[in-house]
N, C-alpha and C positions, 0 to 999 in steps of 0.2 A: 735300733736301740734295744738294750737288754734290760728293760724295766718290766718286772712281773705284773705291775698294775696296768701298764700299757698293753701287755699281752692279754690280760683279763678283759680290758675294754675292747680289744680287737676280736675277742672270742677265741683266741689261740689257746688260752687256759680257761677251763670252765669255772664258774662261780655260782653261788646261790644268791641271786640278786633279790633285793627287797625293794629297790627304788631305782629309777633311771629316768632322766630327762635329757634335754639337749646339752646340758652343762655339767652334770654330775652323775655319778653312779654310786649306789650303796649295796653292799653285799656282806654276807656273814663271814667273819674271820674263821680261817681254817684251824686256828689254835686258840679257841675262846678262853678268855680269862674270867668270864662271868656267864650266867645263864643266857643273857642277851649280849652279844658282842658283834657289832656291825661296824664295818669301815666305810667311810664316806669319802670319795675322792673326786677331784675335778677331772674332767675329760682331757683338759689341756695339761700337758706334762709340765708341772711346776715342781722343781726338785725338793723344796722344803718351805717352811714358813719364812726362812731368811730370804727367799727369793720372791716374796710378795712385793708387788710394785703398785703404784697408782693405776697402771694399765690393767693389771690382772686381779686386783683386790676385791672386786665385786663378787667373784666366785666364792670367797670366804663368807660373805654375808649370806649368800644363797645356800651354802653348805649348812650354816646355822639355822636357816629356815627349814631345811630338810631335816635336820636333827630334831627340831621342835615337832615337826609332823610325825616322824618315825617314832619318837618317844611315846607319843600318844597311841599310835597305831600298834605299837609293840607292848603296850600295857605298862609302861614305866612310870606309873602315876605317883609312886612314892619317891622318885628321884632317880638320877642317873649321873654317870660320869662321862665327860668328854675329855679325851686326851690327844695331844699332839706332841710327838717327839721331833726335835729339830737338831740334826747333827749326830755324828757317831757317839759323842760323849753322853748324849741324852737318850741313847738307845734307838735312834732311827735306823731301822734295818732296810727299809725300802726307800729309795731316794725319789719319791713321788709324794707330793703333799697329800696327807691323809689324816683324818680324824677318827678316833676310836669312840664309838658310842657304846657304853657298857652299863648294864643294869641287871636287876633281878636278884641282887644280893647286897649286903652291907659292905661298904668299903672302909678301909682305914687310910691314914695319911702318914707319910708320903707313899709308902709301899703297900701292896696288897690290894 
């Protein structure tokens, strides 16, 4: 499989991890869009949010539990943004389900 996130999980590509358990991994984005920009991914290769099923959906709940934990640990007490891009038209560049946890600055809507 030619998935950059799977290669990060296998250790083939280095990353700066901030959290890992048996289900998910979180690491700093190499092209941060905010002072804090962490990616949280399932260890199971799920191509996108469109591929979530009753059989694999529990990982999404766990990812949001990890987001809540990390937001506190990373000092995002004033707020943060969680982003998921699904499909090419939405800007998904890596076809492995992932959520961006961003904070440390004020955001605008919808861009920025």
